C-alpha positions as a Markdown table, in Angstrom:
| # | Residue | x | y | z |
|---|---|---|---|---|
| 1 | Met | 23.3 | -5.2 | 17.2 |
| 2 | Lys | 23.4 | -6.5 | 13.6 |
| 3 | Thr | 22.8 | -4.1 | 10.8 |
| 4 | Leu | 20.3 | -5.0 | 8.1 |
| 5 | Gly | 22.5 | -3.6 | 5.3 |
| 6 | Thr | 24.3 | -0.5 | 3.9 |
| 7 | Leu | 22.3 | 2.4 | 2.5 |
| 8 | Ala | 24.3 | 4.3 | 0.0 |
| 9 | Ala | 23.1 | 7.9 | -0.3 |
| 10 | Ser | 24.4 | 10.4 | -2.8 |
| 11 | Val | 23.8 | 14.0 | -3.8 |
| 12 | Ser | 24.7 | 14.7 | -7.4 |
| 13 | Ala | 26.5 | 17.9 | -8.7 |
| 14 | Thr | 23.0 | 19.1 | -9.7 |
| 15 | Ala | 21.7 | 18.6 | -6.1 |
| 16 | Arg | 19.6 | 15.5 | -6.8 |
| 17 | Ala | 19.5 | 13.0 | -4.0 |
| 18 | Ser | 19.4 | 9.2 | -4.2 |
| 19 | Leu | 19.3 | 6.4 | -1.7 |
| 20 | Val | 20.0 | 2.7 | -2.7 |
| 21 | Leu | 20.3 | -0.6 | -0.9 |
| 22 | Gly | 22.1 | -3.4 | -2.7 |
| 23 | Gly | 22.1 | -1.4 | -6.0 |
| 24 | Arg | 18.4 | -0.8 | -6.0 |
| 25 | Ala | 16.5 | 2.4 | -5.2 |
| 26 | Val | 14.9 | 2.4 | -1.8 |
| 27 | Lys | 11.1 | 2.1 | -1.8 |
| 28 | Thr | 10.4 | -0.1 | 1.2 |
| 29 | Leu | 12.8 | -1.2 | 4.1 |
| 30 | Arg | 12.4 | -3.3 | 7.1 |
| 31 | Pro | 12.7 | -1.5 | 10.5 |
| 32 | Gly | 16.1 | -1.8 | 12.1 |
| 33 | Ile | 19.7 | -0.6 | 12.1 |
| 34 | Tyr | 21.4 | 0.3 | 8.8 |
| 35 | Thr | 24.9 | 1.7 | 8.0 |
| 36 | Leu | 24.5 | 4.9 | 5.9 |
| 37 | Thr | 27.2 | 6.1 | 3.6 |
| 38 | Ile | 27.0 | 9.5 | 1.8 |
| 39 | Glu | 28.8 | 10.8 | -1.2 |
| 40 | Asp | 28.0 | 14.5 | -1.8 |
| 41 | His | 29.1 | 15.8 | -5.2 |
| 42 | Ser | 27.3 | 19.1 | -4.9 |
| 43 | Met | 29.0 | 22.3 | -3.9 |
| 44 | Ser | 26.1 | 23.9 | -1.9 |
| 45 | Val | 23.8 | 21.3 | -0.4 |
| 46 | Gly | 23.8 | 18.4 | 2.0 |
| 47 | Phe | 21.7 | 15.2 | 2.4 |
| 48 | Glu | 18.7 | 14.9 | 4.8 |
| 49 | Leu | 16.9 | 11.9 | 6.0 |
| 50 | Gly | 13.8 | 12.0 | 8.2 |
| 51 | Gln | 10.6 | 10.3 | 9.4 |
| 52 | Leu | 7.5 | 12.2 | 8.4 |
| 53 | Ser | 6.3 | 12.5 | 12.0 |
| 54 | Lys | 9.6 | 14.1 | 13.1 |
| 55 | Ser | 12.1 | 16.8 | 11.9 |
| 56 | Ala | 14.5 | 15.7 | 9.2 |
| 57 | Met | 18.1 | 15.1 | 10.4 |
| 58 | Ala | 20.8 | 16.6 | 8.3 |
| 59 | Val | 23.2 | 13.7 | 7.9 |
| 60 | Ser | 25.5 | 15.5 | 5.5 |
| 61 | Thr | 26.2 | 19.2 | 5.9 |
| 62 | Thr | 29.6 | 19.4 | 4.2 |
| 63 | Ala | 29.0 | 19.6 | 0.5 |
| 64 | Gly | 31.5 | 18.2 | -2.0 |
| 65 | Ser | 32.8 | 15.3 | 0.1 |
| 66 | Thr | 32.4 | 11.7 | 1.1 |
| 67 | His | 31.4 | 11.1 | 4.7 |
| 68 | Ala | 32.3 | 8.4 | 7.1 |
| 69 | Pro | 29.7 | 5.7 | 7.4 |
| 70 | Arg | 27.2 | 6.2 | 10.3 |
| 71 | Thr | 24.6 | 4.0 | 11.9 |
| 72 | Val | 21.0 | 4.9 | 11.6 |
| 73 | Met | 17.9 | 3.3 | 13.3 |
| 74 | Leu | 14.8 | 3.3 | 11.0 |
| 75 | Ala | 11.5 | 2.8 | 12.8 |
| 76 | Ser | 8.3 | 1.8 | 11.1 |
| 77 | Gly | 6.5 | 4.6 | 9.2 |
| 78 | Lys | 6.9 | 6.9 | 6.3 |
| 79 | Trp | 10.3 | 8.4 | 5.7 |
| 80 | Ser | 11.9 | 10.8 | 3.2 |
| 81 | Phe | 15.3 | 11.7 | 1.9 |
| 82 | Ala | 16.4 | 14.8 | -0.1 |
| 83 | Ala | 19.2 | 17.1 | -1.0 |
| 84 | Ser | 18.8 | 19.9 | 1.6 |
| 85 | Lys | 17.6 | 22.3 | -1.2 |
| 86 | Gly | 15.6 | 19.8 | -3.3 |
| 87 | Pro | 12.4 | 17.8 | -3.5 |
| 88 | Lys | 11.8 | 15.0 | -1.1 |
| 89 | Thr | 11.6 | 11.3 | -2.1 |
| 90 | Tyr | 9.4 | 9.1 | 0.1 |
| 91 | Phe | 9.8 | 5.5 | 1.2 |
| 92 | Thr | 8.2 | 3.2 | 3.7 |
| 93 | Val | 9.7 | 1.3 | 6.6 |
| 94 | Ala | 7.5 | -1.6 | 7.5 |
| 95 | Ala | 7.9 | -5.2 | 8.9 |
């Protein structure tokens, strides 16, 4: 299957999470398959991604490292991302 793009996630040294696609902060995405890259600059947290109706998946648990790209399937609905010890940021996946 073809991916719809690469989502670049990062966790700053101060444990603030971000998620961008094509250099822009994610607010709305189309449903489908994406490649997810993660750069974790913190020393104590990881990166979590989840759909509101389900438990968040910890996609980065090793702080202070860059992780190999992984494929994620995003279904329609409300989603969130966060540093594992930080506030959630919400976005929508819709056709």
